[in-house]
C-alpha positions in Angstrom: 199.2 -37.9 16.8 202.2 -40.3 16.6 201.5 -44.0 16.9 202.8 -45.6 20.1 204.0 -49.2 20.2 203.6 -51.8 23.0 206.9 -50.6 24.6 205.7 -47.0 24.8 207.8 -45.7 22.0 206.2 -43.2 19.5 206.7 -44.0 15.8 207.9 -40.9 14.1 209.1 -39.9 10.7 212.4 -38.0 10.6 213.5 -36.3 7.4 217.2 -35.8 6.7 218.1 -33.7 3.6 218.2 -32.7 0.9 220.4 -30.2 2.8 221.8 -31.4 6.0 225.2 -31.2 7.9 225.6 -35.0 7.7 225.3 -34.9 3.8 228.0 -33.5 1.6 225.7 -33.5 -1.4 221.9 -33.2 -1.7 219.8 -36.3 -1.1 216.7 -36.9 0.9 216.1 -39.7 3.4 212.9 -40.2 5.3 213.5 -42.4 8.4 210.8 -44.0 10.4 211.9 -44.4 14.0 210.7 -45.9 17.3 212.5 -44.1 20.1 216.1 -44.1 18.9 215.8 -47.1 16.6 215.3 -46.8 12.8 212.6 -49.3 11.6 212.2 -48.1 8.0 213.8 -45.8 5.5 213.0 -44.3 2.1 215.4 -42.3 0.0 215.2 -39.8 -2.9 217.9 -38.5 -5.2 217.7 -36.2 -8.2 218.5 -32.8 -6.7 221.7 -32.2 -8.6 221.0 -33.3 -12.2 223.5 -31.8 -14.7 222.5 -33.2 -18.1 225.9 -34.8 -18.6 224.7 -37.6 -20.9 222.8 -35.1 -23.1 225.7 -32.7 -23.3 227.9 -35.6 -24.5 225.7 -36.0 -27.6 226.0 -32.3 -28.5 229.8 -32.0 -28.5 232.4 -33.5 -30.9 234.6 -36.4 -29.7 237.5 -34.1 -28.8 235.5 -32.2 -26.3 233.8 -35.1 -24.5 236.9 -36.3 -22.6 237.0 -32.9 -20.7 233.3 -33.1 -20.0 233.2 -36.6 -18.5 236.3 -35.8 -16.5 234.2 -33.3 -14.6 231.4 -35.7 -13.7 233.2 -36.3 -10.3 236.2 -34.6 -8.8 237.2 -37.8 -6.9 236.9 -40.0 -10.0 238.2 -37.5 -12.5 240.4 -40.1 -14.1 238.1 -43.1 -13.9 235.4 -41.5 -16.0 237.6 -40.3 -19.0 239.6 -43.6 -18.8 236.5 -45.6 -19.3 235.2 -43.2 -22.0 238.3 -43.3 -24.2 238.6 -47.1 -23.9 235.0 -47.3 -25.2 235.9 -45.2 -28.3 239.2 -47.1 -28.8 237.2 -50.4 -28.7 234.8 -49.1 -31.4 237.6 -47.8 -33.6 239.9 -50.8 -32.9 242.7 -48.5 -31.7 245.6 -50.3 -30.0 247.0 -48.0 -27.2 250.8 -48.0 -26.7 252.0 -50.0 -23.7 253.6 -46.9 -22.0 250.3 -45.1 -22.2 248.5 -48.0 -20.6 250.9 -48.0 -17.7 250.6 -44.2 -17.2 246.8 -44.5 -17.2 247.0 -47.2 -14.5 249.4 -45.0 -12.4 246.8 -42.2 -12.4 244.0 -44.7 -11.6 245.8 -46.1 -8.6 246.9 -42.7 -7.3 243.3 -41.7 -7.5 242.3 -44.8 -5.5 244.9 -43.9 -2.8 243.7 -40.3 -2.4 240.1 -41.3 -2.5 240.4 -44.0 0.3 242.4 -41.6 2.4 239.8 -38.9 1.9 237.1 -41.5 3.0 239.0 -42.4 6.1 239.2 -38.8 7.1 235.5 -38.1 6.5 234.5 -41.3 8.4 236.6 -40.1 11.4 234.9 -36.7 11.2 231.4 -38.3 11.2 232.1 -40.0 14.5 233.9 -37.1 16.1 237.4 -38.5 15.6 238.9 -35.2 14.4 242.5 -36.3 14.8 242.0 -39.0 12.2 240.5 -36.5 9.9 243.4 -34.1 10.2 246.0 -36.8 10.0 244.7 -38.6 6.9 244.0 -35.4 5.0 247.5 -34.2 5.8 249.0 -37.3 4.2 246.5 -37.2 1.3 248.1 -33.9 0.4 251.2 -35.8 -0.7 249.1 -37.6 -3.3 247.6 -34.4 -4.5 251.2 -32.9 -4.8 252.1 -36.0 -6.9 249.2 -35.3 -9.2 250.3 -31.7 -9.6 253.8 -32.8 -10.4 252.7 -35.3 -13.1 249.9 -33.3 -14.7 250.1 -29.7 -13.5 246.7 -30.0 -11.7 245.6 -31.5 -8.4 242.0 -32.5 -9.4 241.4 -32.4 -13.2 244.4 -34.1 -14.7 243.6 -34.0 -18.4 245.7 -37.1 -18.9 243.6 -39.2 -21.2 242.9 -38.8 -24.9 241.6 -41.2 -27.5 244.6 -43.3 -28.6 246.8 -42.7 -25.5 247.8 -40.1 -23.0 248.9 -36.5 -23.1 251.5 -36.3 -20.3 254.7 -38.2 -20.2 256.5 -39.2 -17.0 260.2 -38.4 -16.8 262.9 -40.3 -14.9 263.2 -37.5 -12.4 259.4 -37.6 -11.8 259.6 -41.4 -11.3 262.3 -41.0 -8.7 260.4 -38.3 -6.8 257.2 -40.4 -7.0 258.8 -43.5 -5.6 260.1 -41.5 -2.7 256.6 -40.1 -1.9 255.1 -43.6 -2.3 257.6 -45.0 0.2 256.5 -42.3 2.7 252.8 -43.0 2.0 253.4 -46.7 2.6 254.5 -45.9 6.2 251.7 -43.4 6.6 249.2 -46.1 5.5 250.4 -48.4 8.3 249.9 -45.6 10.8 246.4 -44.8 9.6 245.5 -48.5 9.7 246.8 -48.8 13.3 244.8 -45.6 14.2 241.6 -47.0 12.8 241.8 -50.7 13.9 243.3 -50.3 17.3 241.2 -47.5 18.6 238.6 -48.7 21.1 236.3 -45.7 20.4 236.0 -46.7 16.7 235.3 -50.3 17.6 232.5 -49.2 20.0 231.0 -46.8 17.5 231.3 -48.8 14.3 231.5 -52.5 15.1 228.2 -54.2 14.1 226.9 -50.9 12.7 225.4 -50.6 9.2 225.6 -54.3 8.4 225.1 -55.6 4.9 225.0 -59.4 4.5 226.6 -61.1 1.5 223.2 -62.2 0.3 221.8 -58.7 0.4 224.9 -57.3 -1.3 224.5 -59.7 -4.2 220.7 -59.3 -4.3 220.8 -55.5 -4.3 223.7 -55.2 -6.8 226.3 -53.6 -4.4 229.7 -52.9 -5.9 233.2 -51.9 -4.9 234.4 -51.8 -1.3 230.7 -51.8 -0.2 230.3 -55.3 -1.7 233.7 -56.6 -0.8 233.2 -55.6 2.8 230.3 -58.2 2.8 232.5 -60.9 1.3 231.7 -60.5 -2.4 235.1 -61.1 -4.1 234.5 -58.9 -7.2 237.0 -56.3 -8.4 236.7 -55.0 -12.0 240.5 -54.6 -12.2 240.8 -58.3 -11.7 237.8 -59.4 -13.8 238.3 -57.1 -16.8 242.1 -56.4 -16.8 241.7 -53.1 -18.6 244.6 -50.6 -19.0 247.7 -52.4 -17.6 246.1 -54.4 -14.9 246.5 -57.6 -17.0 250.3 -57.4 -16.4 250.0 -57.6 -12.6 248.6 -60.1 -10.1 245.8 -58.6 -8.0 243.5 -60.2 -5.4 240.2 -58.6 -4.4 240.5 -57.3 -0.8 237.5 -58.6 1.1 236.0 -58.7 4.6 233.0 -60.6 5.9 231.1 -58.7 8.5 229.6 -56.1 6.2 229.6 -53.3 8.9 231.4 -50.0 9.0 234.6 -51.6 10.4 234.6 -54.0 7.5 234.3 -51.1 5.1 237.4 -49.6 6.7 239.3 -52.9 6.6 238.7 -53.2 2.8 239.7 -49.7 2.0 242.8 -49.8 4.2 243.9 -53.0 2.6 243.3 -51.5 -0.8 245.3 -48.5 0.2 248.3 -50.6 0.9 247.7 -52.7 -2.3 247.5 -49.6 -4.4 250.7 -48.1 -3.0 252.5 -51.4 -3.8 251.1 -51.6 -7.3 251.9 -47.9 -8.1 255.5 -48.5 -7.0 255.7 -51.4 -9.5 254.1 -49.4 -12.2 256.6 -46.6 -11.9 259.5 -49.1 -11.5 258.5 -51.0 -14.7 257.3 -48.1 -16.9 258.0 -49.3 -20.4 259.6 -47.1 -23.1 257.7 -46.2 -26.2 255.2 -43.6 -27.6 252.4 -42.0 -25.6 249.7 -42.2 -28.3 248.7 -43.4 -31.7 247.0 -41.5 -34.5 243.6 -42.4 -35.8 241.6 -41.3 -38.8 237.9 -41.4 -37.8 235.6 -43.1 -35.5 233.3 -45.6 -37.3 229.7 -46.4 -36.3 229.6 -48.9 -33.5 228.8 -49.6 -29.8 230.9 -50.4 -26.8 230.1 -51.0 -23.1 232.8 -51.5 -20.5 233.7 -51.3 -16.8 236.5 -49.9 -14.8 237.0 -50.0 -11.0 236.6 -46.5 -9.8 237.6 -45.9 -6.1 233.9 -46.4 -5.1 233.4 -49.5 -7.3 232.3 -50.6 -10.7 231.8 -47.8 -13.1 230.0 -48.6 -16.4 230.2 -46.5 -19.6 228.2 -47.2 -22.8 229.1 -45.3 -26.0 227.4 -45.5 -29.4 228.8 -43.7 -32.5 227.1 -43.1 -35.8 230.0 -42.2 -38.2 229.9 -38.5 -37.5 232.0 -36.3 -35.1 229.2 -36.7 -32.5 228.0 -39.5 -30.3 224.6 -41.1 -30.9 224.3 -42.0 -27.2 226.3 -42.0 -24.0 225.2 -43.8 -20.9 227.0 -43.8 -17.5 226.2 -45.9 -14.5 228.2 -44.7 -11.5 229.1 -46.9 -8.5 226.9 -44.9 -6.1 223.8 -45.5 -8.1 224.4 -49.3 -7.7 225.2 -48.9 -4.0 222.2 -46.7 -2.9 219.7 -49.6 -2.5 222.0 -51.2 0.0 221.3 -48.3 2.3 217.9 -49.9 3.3 219.2 -53.0 5.2 222.2 -50.9 6.5 219.9 -48.4 8.1 217.1 -50.6 9.4 217.8 -51.5 13.1 220.4 -48.8 13.6 220.4 -46.0 16.1 219.6 -42.5 15.0 223.1 -41.4 16.1 224.6 -43.9 13.7 222.9 -42.5 10.6 225.8 -40.2 9.5 228.5 -42.8 9.6 226.3 -45.4 7.8 225.5 -42.8 5.1 229.2 -42.1 4.7 230.2 -45.8 4.8 229.5 -46.4 1.1 231.4 -43.2 0.2 228.5 -41.8 -1.8 228.8 -39.3 -4.6 225.3 -38.1 -5.5 226.4 -35.4 -8.0 227.7 -38.1 -10.4 224.7 -40.3 -9.7 221.8 -38.0 -10.3 219.7 -38.3 -13.5 216.6 -36.5 -14.7 213.4 -36.7 -12.7 210.1 -36.0 -14.5 207.3 -34.4 -12.5 203.9 -34.7 -14.1 200.6 -33.5 -12.4 202.5 -33.0 -9.2 203.9 -36.5 -9.1 207.2 -38.2 -10.0 207.0 -40.4 -13.1 209.1 -43.3 -14.2 209.8 -42.7 -17.9 210.1 -45.6 -20.3 212.8 -46.0 -22.9 210.3 -45.5 -25.7 209.0 -42.2 -24.1 212.6 -40.9 -23.8 213.3 -41.9 -27.5 210.2 -40.2 -28.9 210.2 -37.3 -26.4 206.5 -37.9 -25.6 206.6 -37.9 -21.9 
């Protein structure tokens, strides 16, 4: 029998997932509710493990770029960009300036289409279907740009160790600047639709709050952290690719709720459109890539700002054609712990929009889970190294 509190509400446990209409990818949440109020939550991932890190150790350098590109369809440029920069760091390869600019163009176009995708999904979660249709219609312009530049809408195959594969012609630059001008106007309309709509304010204001203290304590990253007033943006801090040539300010909000998440992403949408225009307009002349002989033994760890936040790659080489170790920490893995304070105190009806607020990607987060004697086990580094689990 369910426990009843002093207000007459039964305390129930409500499972959501691993398969549920509110979840785009498999994850399991167990909510403890009193009436319509969530009082506690537990979460479990690990339903979509794909052995990416292990596969990276079994393929030569030339094959890994294609593999890490497929970790996530939304971050299909951020992952290979971080990866090739780790190898270039180990081998002391200096990438041509034009290649650095082209890499940054792809990175910012990826951010534009990701934030527009998020705005559409957020609208769908609260029943604002018009916002979903409108933002996804405009997002198609970005996908068309990707197709024009690389021949593909999702997997661009742009990066390679030492530079990039695809050049950008003057004609493509002119076309891209025209599209970006159109998107700049569309971004204003999307911002107005989100921030001026009373229904969104009623549904999302004060919902899923994450304080600045909790964001720092729980290691939140990206728009999820910046919506709580944490002024950290890897593009600004690390100045990788061509970001050191431009002045960028982290876009922040203070309330930490779903509206603040929207404010940050919409501000970044405008910022990225402006930056991409500058990149196209100032694209330097020169080669696309440099040749290299071999990759020496070494280690490198680095960060890039994927659309969802700080993405960490670690690479270790041993002097052969194969990696000794690859380790990837996706933004969603860093953001998942922040779900707990976001959910506690919310209404059951607000669970879908709060779940969507961090823009989760569980398929690029999941790692191996060991089940021993019917129970999950936390495996130590020594056990992984020796294989004695």
